[in-house]
BALOBA-1460 file (C-alpha; in Angstrom, 3 decimals):
// residues 299
<rec num="1" residu="m" x="-47.878" y="114.950" z="140.728"/>
<rec num="2" residu="a" x="-49.043" y="117.870" z="138.154"/>
<rec num="3" residu="k" x="-52.385" y="117.437" z="136.704"/>
<rec num="4" residu="s" x="-51.436" y="117.994" z="132.577"/>
<rec num="5" residu="p" x="-53.082" y="121.106" z="131.131"/>
<rec num="6" residu="p" x="-56.356" y="120.069" z="129.314"/>
<rec num="7" residu="v" x="-56.049" y="119.185" z="125.195"/>
<rec num="8" residu="r" x="-58.123" y="122.078" z="123.652"/>
<rec num="9" residu="s" x="-59.830" y="120.701" z="120.213"/>
<rec num="10" residu="y" x="-59.503" y="122.893" z="117.491"/>
<rec num="11" residu="p" x="-62.706" y="122.727" z="114.856"/>
<rec num="12" residu="i" x="-60.913" y="120.666" z="111.363"/>
<rec num="13" residu="p" x="-61.815" y="123.157" z="108.712"/>
<rec num="14" residu="t" x="-63.822" y="122.520" z="105.666"/>
<rec num="15" residu="r" x="-64.066" y="123.355" z="102.505"/>
<rec num="16" residu="k" x="-66.931" y="124.675" z="100.825"/>
<rec num="17" residu="h" x="-67.250" y="122.958" z="97.609"/>
<rec num="18" residu="p" x="-69.572" y="124.646" z="94.902"/>
<rec num="19" residu="p" x="-72.768" y="123.309" z="94.121"/>
<rec num="20" residu="y" x="-72.352" y="120.094" z="91.545"/>
<rec num="21" residu="r" x="-72.616" y="121.195" z="88.038"/>
<rec num="22" residu="p" x="-72.044" y="118.534" z="85.112"/>
<rec num="23" residu="i" x="-69.472" y="118.864" z="83.021"/>
<rec num="24" residu="p" x="-70.797" y="120.136" z="79.357"/>
<rec num="25" residu="i" x="-70.228" y="116.582" z="76.665"/>
<rec num="26" residu="l" x="-69.385" y="118.083" z="73.391"/>
<rec num="27" residu="p" x="-72.386" y="116.501" z="70.824"/>
<rec num="28" residu="r" x="-71.275" y="113.245" z="69.016"/>
<rec num="29" residu="r" x="-70.498" y="113.537" z="65.332"/>
<rec num="30" residu="r" x="-73.764" y="112.979" z="63.198"/>
<rec num="31" residu="a" x="-73.166" y="109.724" z="60.692"/>
<rec num="32" residu="w" x="-72.860" y="110.193" z="56.882"/>
<rec num="33" residu="y" x="-76.561" y="109.017" z="56.873"/>
<rec num="34" residu="q" x="-78.084" y="111.627" z="59.585"/>
<rec num="35" residu="m" x="-76.891" y="113.994" z="56.490"/>
<rec num="36" residu="p" x="-79.857" y="115.560" z="54.348"/>
<rec num="37" residu="d" x="-77.119" y="116.256" z="51.495"/>
<rec num="38" residu="a" x="-75.812" y="112.542" z="51.862"/>
<rec num="39" residu="i" x="-79.389" y="111.090" z="52.028"/>
<rec num="40" residu="a" x="-80.435" y="113.180" z="48.768"/>
<rec num="41" residu="g" x="-76.774" y="112.251" z="46.883"/>
<rec num="42" residu="l" x="-77.853" y="108.132" z="47.909"/>
<rec num="43" residu="v" x="-81.140" y="108.735" z="46.600"/>
<rec num="44" residu="l" x="-79.654" y="110.348" z="43.411"/>
<rec num="45" residu="l" x="-76.857" y="107.584" z="42.840"/>
<rec num="46" residu="g" x="-79.442" y="104.906" z="43.680"/>
<rec num="47" residu="l" x="-81.440" y="106.057" z="40.656"/>
<rec num="48" residu="v" x="-78.945" y="106.284" z="38.183"/>
<rec num="49" residu="l" x="-76.969" y="102.994" z="38.741"/>
<rec num="50" residu="c" x="-80.779" y="101.288" z="38.880"/>
<rec num="51" residu="l" x="-81.302" y="103.553" z="35.480"/>
<rec num="52" residu="a" x="-77.609" y="102.059" z="33.860"/>
<rec num="53" residu="a" x="-78.197" y="98.793" z="35.558"/>
<rec num="54" residu="l" x="-82.050" y="97.632" z="34.581"/>
<rec num="55" residu="g" x="-83.448" y="100.836" z="32.081"/>
<rec num="56" residu="p" x="-81.641" y="98.511" z="29.055"/>
<rec num="57" residu="v" x="-83.088" y="95.582" z="30.291"/>
<rec num="58" residu="l" x="-86.153" y="96.608" z="30.974"/>
<rec num="59" residu="t" x="-86.474" y="98.584" z="27.663"/>
<rec num="60" residu="g" x="-85.343" y="95.636" z="25.755"/>
<rec num="61" residu="c" x="-83.771" y="98.209" z="23.284"/>
<rec num="62" residu="d" x="-80.062" y="98.157" z="21.144"/>
<rec num="63" residu="p" x="-78.055" y="101.136" z="21.453"/>
<rec num="64" residu="n" x="-76.312" y="100.875" z="18.250"/>
<rec num="65" residu="t" x="-79.632" y="100.250" z="16.229"/>
<rec num="66" residu="i" x="-80.449" y="102.406" z="13.459"/>
<rec num="67" residu="h" x="-83.366" y="103.780" z="12.166"/>
<rec num="68" residu="a" x="-82.467" y="105.966" z="9.243"/>
<rec num="69" residu="e" x="-86.360" y="106.795" z="8.824"/>
<rec num="70" residu="t" x="-86.501" y="108.629" z="11.923"/>
<rec num="71" residu="r" x="-83.363" y="110.520" z="12.341"/>
<rec num="72" residu="l" x="-83.129" y="113.449" z="14.576"/>
<rec num="73" residu="q" x="-87.201" y="112.945" z="15.579"/>
<rec num="74" residu="g" x="-87.803" y="114.778" z="18.848"/>
<rec num="75" residu="p" x="-89.708" y="113.409" z="21.982"/>
<rec num="76" residu="t" x="-92.902" y="110.657" z="21.242"/>
<rec num="77" residu="s" x="-94.139" y="107.931" z="22.527"/>
<rec num="78" residu="q" x="-92.053" y="105.415" z="20.970"/>
<rec num="79" residu="y" x="-88.867" y="107.618" z="21.649"/>
<rec num="80" residu="w" x="-89.277" y="109.100" z="25.024"/>
<rec num="81" residu="l" x="-85.909" y="111.172" z="24.686"/>
<rec num="82" residu="g" x="-85.523" y="111.547" z="21.030"/>
<rec num="83" residu="t" x="-83.443" y="110.250" z="18.480"/>
<rec num="84" residu="d" x="-79.868" y="111.324" z="17.023"/>
<rec num="85" residu="q" x="-78.551" y="111.786" z="14.139"/>
<rec num="86" residu="f" x="-78.638" y="108.126" z="12.712"/>
<rec num="87" residu="g" x="-81.976" y="107.667" z="14.229"/>
<rec num="88" residu="r" x="-80.846" y="106.114" z="17.189"/>
<rec num="89" residu="d" x="-82.644" y="106.099" z="20.672"/>
<rec num="90" residu="v" x="-81.213" y="108.680" z="22.864"/>
<rec num="91" residu="m" x="-82.544" y="107.621" z="25.998"/>
<rec num="92" residu="c" x="-81.605" y="104.037" z="25.690"/>
<rec num="93" residu="r" x="-77.955" y="105.358" z="24.277"/>
<rec num="94" residu="t" x="-77.470" y="107.219" z="27.785"/>
<rec num="95" residu="f" x="-78.422" y="104.702" z="29.766"/>
<rec num="96" residu="y" x="-76.159" y="102.550" z="28.449"/>
<rec num="97" residu="g" x="-73.579" y="104.878" z="28.614"/>
<rec num="98" residu="g" x="-73.716" y="104.713" z="32.377"/>
<rec num="99" residu="r" x="-72.855" y="101.241" z="32.246"/>
<rec num="100" residu="v" x="-68.968" y="103.039" z="30.772"/>
<rec num="101" residu="s" x="-68.824" y="106.418" z="32.380"/>
<rec num="102" residu="l" x="-69.382" y="105.001" z="35.841"/>
<rec num="103" residu="p" x="-67.290" y="101.907" z="35.766"/>
<rec num="104" residu="v" x="-64.762" y="104.671" z="33.826"/>
<rec num="105" residu="g" x="-64.652" y="106.334" z="37.109"/>
<rec num="106" residu="l" x="-64.501" y="104.538" z="40.181"/>
<rec num="107" residu="l" x="-62.028" y="102.768" z="38.157"/>
<rec num="108" residu="a" x="-59.729" y="105.687" z="37.644"/>
<rec num="109" residu="v" x="-59.937" y="106.449" z="41.392"/>
<rec num="110" residu="v" x="-59.151" y="103.068" z="42.045"/>
<rec num="111" residu="t" x="-55.937" y="102.793" z="39.777"/>
<rec num="112" residu="a" x="-54.875" y="106.300" z="41.521"/>
<rec num="113" residu="l" x="-55.728" y="105.252" z="44.926"/>
<rec num="114" residu="l" x="-53.979" y="101.852" z="45.650"/>
<rec num="115" residu="p" x="-50.494" y="102.956" z="44.080"/>
<rec num="116" residu="g" x="-51.010" y="106.404" z="45.350"/>
<rec num="117" residu="l" x="-51.594" y="105.048" z="49.260"/>
<rec num="118" residu="w" x="-48.851" y="102.743" z="49.117"/>
<rec num="119" residu="l" x="-45.919" y="105.146" z="47.658"/>
<rec num="120" residu="g" x="-47.039" y="107.546" z="50.551"/>
<rec num="121" residu="l" x="-47.106" y="105.518" z="53.563"/>
<rec num="122" residu="i" x="-43.527" y="104.439" z="52.527"/>
<rec num="123" residu="a" x="-42.038" y="107.936" z="51.466"/>
<rec num="124" residu="g" x="-43.554" y="109.580" z="54.583"/>
<rec num="125" residu="y" x="-42.198" y="106.671" z="56.979"/>
<rec num="126" residu="q" x="-38.839" y="106.010" z="55.389"/>
<rec num="127" residu="g" x="-38.128" y="109.925" z="55.047"/>
<rec num="128" residu="g" x="-34.266" y="110.145" z="53.121"/>
<rec num="129" residu="w" x="-33.670" y="109.837" z="50.055"/>
<rec num="130" residu="v" x="-37.050" y="107.623" z="49.191"/>
<rec num="131" residu="d" x="-39.078" y="110.290" z="50.260"/>
<rec num="132" residu="a" x="-37.214" y="113.232" z="48.527"/>
<rec num="133" residu="l" x="-37.328" y="110.923" z="45.174"/>
<rec num="134" residu="v" x="-40.965" y="110.273" z="45.579"/>
<rec num="135" residu="v" x="-41.948" y="113.896" z="46.121"/>
<rec num="136" residu="r" x="-39.350" y="115.508" z="43.628"/>
<rec num="137" residu="v" x="-41.403" y="112.607" z="40.982"/>
<rec num="138" residu="t" x="-44.879" y="114.082" z="42.602"/>
<rec num="139" residu="d" x="-44.306" y="117.580" z="41.810"/>
<rec num="140" residu="i" x="-43.219" y="116.908" z="38.441"/>
<rec num="141" residu="m" x="-46.665" y="115.212" z="37.896"/>
<rec num="142" residu="l" x="-48.424" y="118.018" z="40.010"/>
<rec num="143" residu="a" x="-46.644" y="120.999" z="37.323"/>
<rec num="144" residu="f" x="-48.575" y="119.415" z="34.653"/>
<rec num="145" residu="p" x="-52.669" y="120.438" z="34.422"/>
<rec num="146" residu="s" x="-54.481" y="116.848" z="35.161"/>
<rec num="147" residu="i" x="-56.006" y="117.025" z="31.807"/>
<rec num="148" residu="l" x="-53.127" y="117.622" z="29.895"/>
<rec num="149" residu="l" x="-51.212" y="114.903" z="31.907"/>
<rec num="150" residu="a" x="-53.781" y="112.326" z="30.981"/>
<rec num="151" residu="l" x="-53.561" y="113.824" z="27.322"/>
<rec num="152" residu="l" x="-49.781" y="112.982" z="27.314"/>
<rec num="153" residu="i" x="-50.554" y="109.762" z="28.702"/>
<rec num="154" residu="i" x="-53.353" y="108.512" z="26.116"/>
<rec num="155" residu="a" x="-51.199" y="109.710" z="23.265"/>
<rec num="156" residu="w" x="-48.351" y="107.633" z="24.804"/>
<rec num="157" residu="l" x="-50.705" y="104.348" z="25.555"/>
<rec num="158" residu="g" x="-53.448" y="104.872" z="22.481"/>
<rec num="159" residu="a" x="-57.155" y="105.837" z="22.650"/>
<rec num="160" residu="g" x="-59.419" y="103.022" z="24.215"/>
<rec num="161" residu="v" x="-61.674" y="103.627" z="27.279"/>
<rec num="162" residu="q" x="-59.164" y="101.259" z="29.624"/>
<rec num="163" residu="n" x="-56.183" y="103.921" z="28.619"/>
<rec num="164" residu="a" x="-58.716" y="106.970" z="29.239"/>
<rec num="165" residu="m" x="-59.407" y="105.460" z="32.946"/>
<rec num="166" residu="i" x="-55.639" y="104.108" z="33.273"/>
<rec num="167" residu="a" x="-54.787" y="108.058" z="32.012"/>
<rec num="168" residu="v" x="-57.173" y="109.849" z="34.333"/>
<rec num="169" residu="g" x="-55.960" y="107.508" z="37.386"/>
<rec num="170" residu="l" x="-52.754" y="108.220" z="37.117"/>
<rec num="171" residu="a" x="-53.022" y="111.829" z="36.502"/>
<rec num="172" residu="a" x="-55.221" y="111.799" z="40.170"/>
<rec num="173" residu="m" x="-52.239" y="110.207" z="41.963"/>
<rec num="174" residu="p" x="-50.361" y="112.615" z="42.957"/>
<rec num="175" residu="r" x="-52.892" y="114.183" z="45.396"/>
<rec num="176" residu="y" x="-53.549" y="110.876" z="47.230"/>
<rec num="177" residu="i" x="-49.261" y="110.545" z="47.547"/>
<rec num="178" residu="r" x="-49.132" y="113.855" z="49.021"/>
<rec num="179" residu="v" x="-52.035" y="113.501" z="51.417"/>
<rec num="180" residu="v" x="-50.578" y="110.176" z="52.753"/>
<rec num="181" residu="r" x="-47.102" y="111.435" z="53.135"/>
<rec num="182" residu="a" x="-48.588" y="114.187" z="55.264"/>
<rec num="183" residu="n" x="-50.321" y="111.803" z="57.622"/>
<rec num="184" residu="t" x="-47.980" y="109.407" z="57.804"/>
<rec num="185" residu="a" x="-45.051" y="111.736" z="58.127"/>
<rec num="186" residu="r" x="-47.370" y="113.294" z="61.323"/>
<rec num="187" residu="l" x="-48.389" y="110.140" z="62.206"/>
<rec num="188" residu="e" x="-44.834" y="108.266" z="62.582"/>
<rec num="189" residu="r" x="-43.778" y="110.455" z="65.165"/>
<rec num="190" residu="a" x="-47.104" y="109.624" z="68.007"/>
<rec num="191" residu="w" x="-46.734" y="107.999" z="71.046"/>
<rec num="192" residu="f" x="-48.128" y="104.742" z="70.510"/>
<rec num="193" residu="v" x="-46.141" y="104.332" z="66.816"/>
<rec num="194" residu="r" x="-42.643" y="104.743" z="69.360"/>
<rec num="195" residu="a" x="-44.078" y="102.542" z="71.497"/>
<rec num="196" residu="a" x="-44.895" y="99.560" z="68.966"/>
<rec num="197" residu="r" x="-40.879" y="100.204" z="67.961"/>
<rec num="198" residu="i" x="-40.197" y="99.707" z="71.609"/>
<rec num="199" residu="v" x="-42.087" y="96.007" z="71.686"/>
<rec num="200" residu="g" x="-40.275" y="94.839" z="68.537"/>
<rec num="201" residu="c" x="-42.618" y="95.468" z="66.145"/>
<rec num="202" residu="t" x="-41.463" y="95.360" z="62.386"/>
<rec num="203" residu="d" x="-41.638" y="98.504" z="59.761"/>
<rec num="204" residu="t" x="-44.411" y="96.378" z="58.009"/>
<rec num="205" residu="r" x="-46.737" y="95.661" z="61.214"/>
<rec num="206" residu="i" x="-46.739" y="99.343" z="62.147"/>
<rec num="207" residu="l" x="-47.200" y="100.571" z="58.256"/>
<rec num="208" residu="i" x="-50.316" y="98.147" z="58.034"/>
<rec num="209" residu="r" x="-51.599" y="97.997" z="61.664"/>
<rec num="210" residu="h" x="-50.997" y="101.699" z="63.274"/>
<rec num="211" residu="i" x="-50.644" y="104.053" z="60.269"/>
<rec num="212" residu="l" x="-52.467" y="102.301" z="57.615"/>
<rec num="213" residu="p" x="-55.908" y="102.928" z="59.747"/>
<rec num="214" residu="n" x="-55.608" y="106.826" z="60.554"/>
<rec num="215" residu="v" x="-54.861" y="107.231" z="57.397"/>
<rec num="216" residu="l" x="-57.630" y="105.877" z="55.760"/>
<rec num="217" residu="p" x="-60.314" y="108.167" z="56.733"/>
<rec num="218" residu="a" x="-59.020" y="111.131" z="54.992"/>
<rec num="219" residu="i" x="-58.403" y="109.230" z="51.753"/>
<rec num="220" residu="i" x="-61.750" y="107.681" z="51.464"/>
<rec num="221" residu="a" x="-63.093" y="110.790" z="52.015"/>
<rec num="222" residu="l" x="-60.843" y="112.590" z="48.787"/>
<rec num="223" residu="a" x="-61.785" y="109.100" z="46.813"/>
<rec num="224" residu="a" x="-65.270" y="109.606" z="47.233"/>
<rec num="225" residu="l" x="-65.083" y="113.479" z="46.188"/>
<rec num="226" residu="d" x="-62.774" y="112.312" z="43.273"/>
<rec num="227" residu="i" x="-65.246" y="110.038" z="41.622"/>
<rec num="228" residu="g" x="-67.089" y="112.968" z="40.133"/>
<rec num="229" residu="w" x="-64.014" y="114.746" z="38.693"/>
<rec num="230" residu="a" x="-62.521" y="111.093" z="37.236"/>
<rec num="231" residu="i" x="-66.435" y="110.773" z="35.608"/>
<rec num="232" residu="l" x="-66.104" y="114.204" z="34.172"/>
<rec num="233" residu="s" x="-62.299" y="113.831" z="32.917"/>
<rec num="234" residu="g" x="-63.054" y="110.408" z="31.023"/>
<rec num="235" residu="a" x="-66.060" y="112.297" z="29.405"/>
<rec num="236" residu="a" x="-63.936" y="114.729" z="28.432"/>
<rec num="237" residu="l" x="-61.346" y="112.488" z="27.278"/>
<rec num="238" residu="s" x="-64.096" y="110.681" z="25.052"/>
<rec num="239" residu="f" x="-64.956" y="113.953" z="23.655"/>
<rec num="240" residu="l" x="-61.834" y="114.326" z="22.253"/>
<rec num="241" residu="g" x="-62.118" y="111.445" z="20.456"/>
<rec num="242" residu="l" x="-59.347" y="109.709" z="22.816"/>
<rec num="243" residu="g" x="-61.622" y="107.629" z="25.199"/>
<rec num="244" residu="a" x="-64.655" y="105.191" z="24.319"/>
<rec num="245" residu="q" x="-64.919" y="104.825" z="20.285"/>
<rec num="246" residu="p" x="-68.024" y="104.902" z="17.888"/>
<rec num="247" residu="p" x="-70.484" y="103.289" z="18.441"/>
<rec num="248" residu="m" x="-70.271" y="103.034" z="21.845"/>
<rec num="249" residu="a" x="-72.457" y="104.555" z="23.732"/>
<rec num="250" residu="e" x="-70.633" y="107.047" z="26.376"/>
<rec num="251" residu="w" x="-72.017" y="110.428" z="27.706"/>
<rec num="252" residu="g" x="-68.544" y="112.144" z="26.683"/>
<rec num="253" residu="a" x="-68.783" y="111.011" z="23.196"/>
<rec num="254" residu="m" x="-72.476" y="111.311" z="22.832"/>
<rec num="255" residu="i" x="-72.490" y="115.297" z="23.787"/>
<rec num="256" residu="d" x="-69.315" y="114.973" z="21.076"/>
<rec num="257" residu="q" x="-71.764" y="113.223" z="18.624"/>
<rec num="258" residu="g" x="-74.076" y="116.024" z="18.558"/>
<rec num="259" residu="r" x="-72.709" y="118.621" z="19.125"/>
<rec num="260" residu="g" x="-73.082" y="119.481" z="15.426"/>
<rec num="261" residu="f" x="-76.934" y="119.341" z="15.816"/>
<rec num="262" residu="l" x="-76.984" y="121.735" z="18.723"/>
<rec num="263" residu="r" x="-79.819" y="123.854" z="16.796"/>
<rec num="264" residu="q" x="-81.431" y="121.397" z="15.397"/>
<rec num="265" residu="a" x="-82.009" y="119.077" z="17.879"/>
<rec num="266" residu="p" x="-80.359" y="119.697" z="21.301"/>
<rec num="267" residu="w" x="-81.835" y="116.743" z="23.101"/>
<rec num="268" residu="i" x="-79.177" y="114.797" z="21.596"/>
<rec num="269" residu="v" x="-76.535" y="116.847" z="24.010"/>
<rec num="270" residu="l" x="-78.619" y="118.026" z="26.563"/>
<rec num="271" residu="v" x="-79.613" y="114.185" z="27.669"/>
<rec num="272" residu="p" x="-76.405" y="112.957" z="28.604"/>
<rec num="273" residu="g" x="-75.210" y="116.192" z="29.985"/>
<rec num="274" residu="a" x="-77.939" y="116.200" z="32.214"/>
<rec num="275" residu="m" x="-77.358" y="112.804" z="33.292"/>
<rec num="276" residu="m" x="-73.854" y="113.584" z="33.816"/>
<rec num="277" residu="t" x="-74.650" y="116.440" z="35.725"/>
<rec num="278" residu="i" x="-76.681" y="114.187" z="38.158"/>
<rec num="279" residu="t" x="-74.674" y="111.860" z="38.779"/>
<rec num="280" residu="v" x="-71.478" y="114.465" z="39.487"/>
<rec num="281" residu="l" x="-73.853" y="116.191" z="41.823"/>
<rec num="282" residu="a" x="-75.079" y="112.842" z="43.922"/>
<rec num="283" residu="v" x="-71.452" y="111.596" z="44.385"/>
<rec num="284" residu="n" x="-70.089" y="115.109" z="45.449"/>
<rec num="285" residu="l" x="-73.236" y="115.497" z="47.859"/>
<rec num="286" residu="m" x="-72.012" y="111.265" z="49.035"/>
<rec num="287" residu="g" x="-68.863" y="112.705" z="49.067"/>
<rec num="288" residu="d" x="-69.776" y="115.562" z="51.366"/>
<rec num="289" residu="g" x="-71.114" y="113.429" z="53.769"/>
<rec num="290" residu="l" x="-68.852" y="110.932" z="53.917"/>
<rec num="291" residu="r" x="-65.919" y="113.550" z="54.779"/>
<rec num="292" residu="d" x="-68.517" y="115.274" z="57.678"/>
<rec num="293" residu="a" x="-68.656" y="111.500" z="58.578"/>
<rec num="294" residu="l" x="-64.904" y="111.092" z="59.368"/>
<rec num="295" residu="d" x="-63.420" y="113.973" z="59.633"/>
<rec num="296" residu="p" x="-62.764" y="114.135" z="63.902"/>
<rec num="297" residu="r" x="-62.630" y="117.832" z="63.576"/>
<rec num="298" residu="i" x="-66.274" y="118.058" z="62.251"/>
<rec num="299" residu="r" x="-68.585" y="117.791" z="65.074"/>
């Protein structure tokens, strides 16, 4: 019987692996409270809120009390920031003015945010004639400058703090519609929205459960930045005599009443103007920090 040839064994080739190198991990996004600008804005805004809420209570002053014998008096131990042309305490009126200007700015943004959010969601998701109608109306509103559109709304509604708040909110609403519509139209074609349709989710559930949470970060950042703009717009309407009416203490109205005495008593204008500047700066710093914290593209 013939012997079978011996079986040759061949060495198994081995692959030389490169040395292990850890995959670099992108740094995590910083939270807004880890940013010095946002912290500075939070501190300034908290100080302004405390002065507006607790200042009149601690000082026990009346913003409308007239003292004819102390009119246009400079800063003294009794009146730390001087008096106006009617002898009223400028510091006290500035504190009370924060109780008017701050809610006007906040509620004006809410007035713009809520309808703008839902109109943008519906237009971006439905498309067709609904989208075309909302876009055309938005384009018409954007053709007017914001302050001019607010003036037209005030002329229709009448002067007053509440009407000024509504006018500022409606003038800012087109920006929210455009931002929400663009994000909704982009997300409407996303894979998770298509998967939700396949499993039988209704349009309302898709909008609320899947699209709205992805739109909110950009809208919240925009609303935080718009609060400062709304405060300035409300003060501008009061400066023109269309917002807060005398003798109500409001920063824009105080500047309007004191501009005739700018050379003789500049503190009547400078004190509310400085408080308004500090407030808007604090809100903008907070808004920048919030935008950086919510934007996934910023690391």
